[in-house]
N, C-alpha and C positions, 0 to 999 in steps of 0.2 A: 749655807753649806754645811755638810754630813762631819761629825769628828771622825776621829782617825776607830777606825774602826778595829774591838775587841773579839781575834779568833778565839774558837771552839779551839779544842785539837780538830785535825782533820783527818778524815777514814779514808783510804785506798783496798781497793779489793779488785780480785782478777772475775768476771765474769763470762758467764757464755750469752751468745745474743738469743733468744730463744726463737728468734726465727729462721736465722743462719746457722746458728751453733760456733760462730766466729767469739774466740776470746776477746774480748772489750777489759777498759778499766774502767772503775767507776769509783769517783771521788766526792767526797759530800765535802762540805765546806758550810760552817754553820757558824752564829758570831752575835752580838749586837754593833750597832753603831747610834751613837749619841746626835740629837739635834739640840745643843745647849748644853752644860753643861751635867755631870749626874747630878740628882739630885743629893743631898750631904741628907744620909739618916742617922748617923751615932746618937743625934739631940733626939731629945722630945718631939721635936717641930720640925716639919719640910716645911720648904718656903718653894713656891710657883713664880714663874714670871710669868708677867700678860703678855710677852712679845712673842707674837703668831712666827710659824715655818710655814712658807710655801715652800719646796723646792725637789727640785726632780736633779741636782746634779748627779751622776756617775762616779764610781770609786772604785778602784780596782780593789780586788780581794788581795788585802795582804801576806794570805796563807797561800794565793797559786802558784799552784806550779806553773813551769815555762811549758808552753805549745808551740809546734811547730804550726804556723800558719797554713804551708800546702796540705798539712796532713789533719785537718779538721772540719773536711769541706761534710764528711758523713758524718761527723758529731753531735750526742743532743744535748743541752742545757736545760736543765728546768728549775725552779726557782718560786721561794716564798719566803712572805714578811708577816711580821703581825706587832701589833701594837704591844709593846713589852711595861713600861712607863708610863705614867702620865700625870701632869697635874688636870690636865684639862677635859671637860665633859666630854667635846668636840675632835675623837683625831680621827685620821682618814689615813687610810693608805691607796692608792684609786691604782696604779699598776705598779708589780714589781717587772721587771726586764730583763736576765742576766743574755751574757754573749763574751763572745775574746774580741777584746780590742788589740791594735796593734802596740807594740812597745814603744814610750815615746822615746825611746832612744835609739829608732829605725832596726833596720835589722829584721828577719825573718822568724821575729817570734810574736806570740802574742800571749796574752794573760787573761783574767777571768775581770771581768768588769760588774757591775752590778749598780740596776738602775734604779731606785725607789719612787716611785710622786707623792708627797706626802703633804698632809697640813694638818698641822696640828701646833699647840702653845706647848713653846720650851718650857722643862728639857721634856724632849721628848725620846724613849728610847725602843730601837724598832730591834724585831731580833730578824734572823733571815738563814735562811738555811739556800745553799746551790747546789746540785746533784750536774757532775758534769760527767758523759758516757762517751769513751773515745775509741779508737783505735791504741794497743798500750802502746806503741810506737809515735805517736804524734804529742808524748810529754818530751821534753829536750833533755828532761836530766829528770832521774830518778829521786 
C-alpha cells in the first residue's frame, strides 16, 4: 500500500475549450508517493530493502478539490506517473488510472483518485501528474 502522497502546489486555470469555446477549469495536481519509507540520504551510504511491492491500491489525491458528482459527466481526467527513485533494477508501472471517486462519507461530492499498478523493490518513489478539465461549476468550493 502506498504511503501518504506528498503533493506539489496545485495549479488552477480557466481555459477555453478549443472545439466549443466554452470556459473550462483546468486543475493540475502533482506530487510523489512512496512505497516503503523514503531512503535516508543524509549519510554517505543509502540502504535498500529486499522487500518487493506489487500494488494496485487507489488513493485520493490529498489536495483534490471537491467536485459535484452530477457535474463531472463531461469532464476529462488525464494522468501520468514515473519512477522517481528506487534501489532496484526492475521497477514497473504497468497502469495509471485517474478519475473521480465518490466521497466515502456519503453525499453528492466526489474527489480525484489515482490508481498506480506498480511492481518494484522498496523504497519505490513514484511521481504523478493528474490534470482535470471540467465545467467551472463542477467544483463545489473554490
